[in-house]
N, C-alpha and C positions, 0 to 999 in steps of 0.2 A: 446582486444585493449584498452578498458576503464581501466581495471586493470593495464595494462602496463603503460598507461599514468599517472594514479594516483600514481603508484609506483615511477615513475620518479619525479613527483611533490613532493612526500614525501621526496625525497632526496634533493630537492631544497630549502626546508623551514625548519626552526627549529621545533622540536617536540613540540606539544601542550601538556598540562597537561592531559594525558589520563591514565585510570586505568590500572595497571599492573596485569597480570595473573600469580601469582607466583606458584611454584610447591606445596607448602604447602597447599594453598587454594584448588588447584585441587585435591590433594590426599584426603583432608578432605571431599570434595564434593563427590568423588567417594565412600567413605565409608558410607556417610550419605544419599545419594539420592535414594538408592534402585533401583527400575526399571527405574527411570528417568535417571540413569547414562549413558544409551546407547545414549542419546541425546548429551552428552558432549564428544563424540569421534570424533567430526568434527574439522574443522580448525578454527583458530582465524580470526575474520573479519579484513578487510583492515582498517588501521588507516588513517583517514583524518587529517594529522598533520599540515595543513596550515589553516590560519584563513579564515572564510567564514561567510556569513550571511544566514539566513534561516536554514533549516534542510533537510538532505537527507532522513530522516524517513518519512513514509507516512503521519502521522499527528503530532506526537510529539516525542521528544527524550526520553520521559519517557517510560520505560518498564512497561507493564501491565500483570497481571496474566490472563491466559485463558486456554482453552482446545485445544489440538493438536492431530490430526490424522497423525501418522507418521509410515511409513513402515508397514501398516496394523494394527497398535495398537493405542489405545487411551491413551493420557497422560493428567493428570489433574494438575491444579494449577501451570502451567509453566509460568515464566516471559518471555515475547516475545516482539519483535518489528520488523517491516518490513522496510528494507532499500529499498526505492522505486527508488533509483538511480541505484543500481546494481541488483534489484529484488531478494534480498536475505532475508531469515528469520533468525533473531538472537534469541537465547535463552540465558537466564541468570539465574544463581543460586541465589536464594533469599539471600541477605545479603553478597554476594560475588562479586568480580570484574570479575569473570569468564564469558566470553561471547563467544559463539560458533556459527558458521555459519552452519545451517542445509543443508543437501543434498536436493537440489530442487527436484530431481527425486523421492525422498522418501516422501516428504512432500505433503500430500493430502489436508488437510484443517486445519484451526485454527481460533480462534477468539482473537482479541486484545480488551479488554474491551467488549463493546457491538457490535463491528464491526466484521463481519464474512467474512473470505476469503477462496477461493478455488484455487487450482492449476489447471488451464485449460491447458491441454497438447496438444491441437490441435486435430481436428477431420476432417472428410470429409464433414461436414455441410458447406453449402454455406456461405461465409463471415466470416468463423471461425477466431477469433482473434489470434494473436501470442501467443505461450505458455507463461505462467507466472502466477503470483498471481493476482487475481481479487477479489474485494470486492463484495459480494452478497447483493444487495439492496432489491431484491424481488425474490421469487420463488413460482410459482403457476403453472397454465397451461403454462404460459410463464415465462421467467426469465430475470431479469435486473442486469447487471454487471457493475462495475465501475473499470476502470484501472487508477491508480495513477502513474504518471511518474515524477521523479525529474531529471532534466538535469543540469549538471554542466556548468556554464557559467562565463565569465569574461567580465568586462567592465571598462572603465576609468571613475572614479567619477569626473566629472567636477566641478571645484571650480571657482567662479567668484570673490573671494577675491584676491586683488592684492598681488602678492608675494607668494601665496599659491601653493603648489605642487599638481598636479593631481595624484591621487592614483588609483592603480589597485584594483578593488573590485571583489572578488570571491563569488559566490552565487549559490544556487540551485533554479532553476525555476520550478514551479509546473504546470503540465498539467493534465487534467482529461478527459477521454474518456468513454462514456457510450455505452454499447452494449445491445441490446434486442434480446434474443433468442425467436423467434416466430415460432412455428412449427419446421422445420429443417433448418431455415435460421437465421443468425445473421444480425442485422441491427445496424448501427452506429446512435446513437441518438445525433444530434447536438444541438437540442433545443426542446422546448415543442411542436412546430408544427410538427416536425419530429416524435415525439412519438404519438401525437394524430392522425396523418394521417394514422397510422398503424391500427387504430381502427375506420374505416370509418362508420361501422354500428352503432357505439355508439357516433359518433362525435358530433351530436347536443346536446344530453344529457351531454356528456362529457364537451362540451364548457360551458354549463350552470353551471355544477358542479365546474369548474375551476374558473368562475367568482364569484360564490356565496361563495366559500371557501376562496377567496382572497389568493391564493397560491403565495408564494414568490419564483420565479424562479431564483433570483439573489443571495440572501444570503442563501437560504435554498433549493437549487436545488435538493439535494438527497431526502429530505422529500417531496418535491412537486412531483417529479417523482413517488415516492412510493405511494403517495395519488392517483395519476392517475391510477396506476396499481391496487390498492385495489378497486377503484371504478369500473374499467372495469371488473374485475373478480368477484366482489361481486354480481353483478346482481341487485344492489340497485340503479336503475336509475329512 
């Protein structure tokens, strides 16, 4: 439904300046890429041809090199980026305009820069999140995951200048949800209290650690949550 909607929107607005994937570039890549060529047999990503603010990518429109586990094999030095609107992983040939959407079912894990993602395909554990790509913030006895979702929205940009026309603004809104896998149960972590309450035996020492460490749960939530996990599992209380 989302792709159908965006396809309709694409026909309704003039094309933006987007890189073309010409046949010569593709054939050159297939000759030069060796084992990585298997990655480029997928489909081209959907083109967002209307103007918008923000980005549908997880963090940045910039592709970064990383490692990829795909269809049981490891691929190295691959330029990738995650579309968090459609939950699709894009790969790009270095120095080329070729971009391909990977098959989600075959994509097991990858890292974009220093951020590591896994494909959680759903299981029978209580509270299991919906299948998709999740950033791994911490893995030890317990695991902390982060889901980044970009939602396409529209609004009328109000102008209070006399005679000015109100304009339709299209943008991607970011939402982030944190999941803690503790034992065989997933818990949604809405705030620091929700995380700390799951470790009641350590709560007093953990509270002191949070105060003394001056953790910033607003601007650096990921780092703060990871610090809590490290403290809980390190035994250094």
